Phi, psi and omega in degrees: 000145177250133182236158171213162175249116181296130186286319180066060184222165176275356180294119186297317181298318180288322176300319182293323176298317176303314183294319179295321176301315178301314182295331183269007174087014174291144175271133182272121178278351177275093186263341182233144177237117184260018175101175187265002177289169178301315179293320180297315179295322178299311182294322179300313181289324179300313180294325178296316180294320177297332178296339176301317181291332183274328192242327185285141182235170179301134180091350178284167178237133177247124177263125178238146175257130185246135008278155180231021179051227189287351185266350186295310183297313178297325179297315179296317183291321177298319179298319180294321177302322181275359178082018180264165177256149182245129173247129183241129171258128184268131171258312180221147173256119182296326181287334185266321186263299186271349178061025180278344177232153169276160176305324180294316179297317181293321179296325177297323177293310186290341176295345180280350179262158180267335185209137179246136167255110185251172186293311193199174180300328179296316177293321177302311182296322178300315182290322177295320179297332180263015166104007180292136187246352184274193178281151181221138173234137177269119182298322185083310179200147178284140176292162179217100183282133174191141178276353184285148175266137179298151176300149187257116168201147189246326185252153181291151179286159173234114354290166183297147179242129180239151181234148171225128184224149176137206177285120188254015180299145182297330180301339180243330189229051177300333182301335181298338181266007183236024186268357186298331179265357182259323190256111182238304188259006176224169181241157176236125173263130186247128180232135176142190181245150172104359181273134178266092185295337179294338180264005182285119180256358184261115182293338182270000180260122185239117182268128184245003180079195183277144174221141180295155183298320180295318178294324177299311182301318186275348187230345186300137185235079184217157180274327181215155172242134182270133172248106187206149177216155173114190184252006185236146172272348182279330177195167176279120189246173175071191182298321180293320178297317178298322182291331177299339181287346182229348190254150170262099181294137181295340178300324178299315178298320181300310179298313184291330175296330175276008180061032177256118175303158189243159171241118184234158178291139183296335181266000179287149180295338179281345185303315179299322178295317179297318179295311184301321185258008177055051186261008179153212185246144174244121186232151176282328182211164178291337177297336181283342186299317182309306182292320183294320179294320182292339183270348184283129175274164178298324179295316179295320179294321180301322178294318177297317181297316179296320178296320178296323178296319179299313180294322178304315180296322178292316180300325183290340184253359183077024185305313189288320176291321179297325175295324177295319178295319177300317179297319178296315181296321178295316179296314182294329178294323180291331180288338179281339184281000000 
């Protein structure tokens, strides 16, 4: 039997993992919901973890989403007591992003799992270098569940249209206020909350406010989506920029689910995936976009667009996480022999 603990969060990536688990026949150990308060969430997860001792049996598999704060270690240990195996999918690494753990401390936690589903080869290598000994599968990209069909267009616009969507607060995206010298022959449509349009100096940047993810997928009319963080147009800077070197940003999945090819930083961990599957452009700086867009032929763009459509269909079905589960099951089966 396969089990999971429902996270119960507004985080889209984690919600989608919960939903794919349900579709794939995993049994949910979260049987009681004590509400959305801090105490309620604590009790909900506590009872779910205790259910491991009541329901899980030898030979079963428990899927956990990491981080799980104070409940991760007891969940793993309870599963081991019952003779079950633990598969963990990583969303964030505390030692790398928030610095709340040292690599040694985090490795001690992750050593309690039998198999890891990680973002990409860069994250895999980082964890192996810090001592992880179990099985590892690279997700490649996070799935993005939605019933909506992407907007239909095949050829690039003239002039080219680019989109940027997400959290637009200056603390994360100061670069948005420095685009006036970068963007000349193309336009950028901006979607999200937190942008101070009164401070916008770029005539080619058009702010449209917040739009729901489903509406974005079904209506966005752009040639490319930018995946970028930090205060500089020259490179992705600061803690968010550093994290892009090891992390799979959900924004990439969001654009591709809308069948929009992407523009990513050359040092980002997602860059090899984008290159390999011809899903867009890889640039060293935002200043390069102007020249790169002008050089793309309609035939080249059509190939990128078709590749984005293929990935969009996969993201909609949970393909990448399901491949991770298959890899975990194969690895665990070999360990039984």
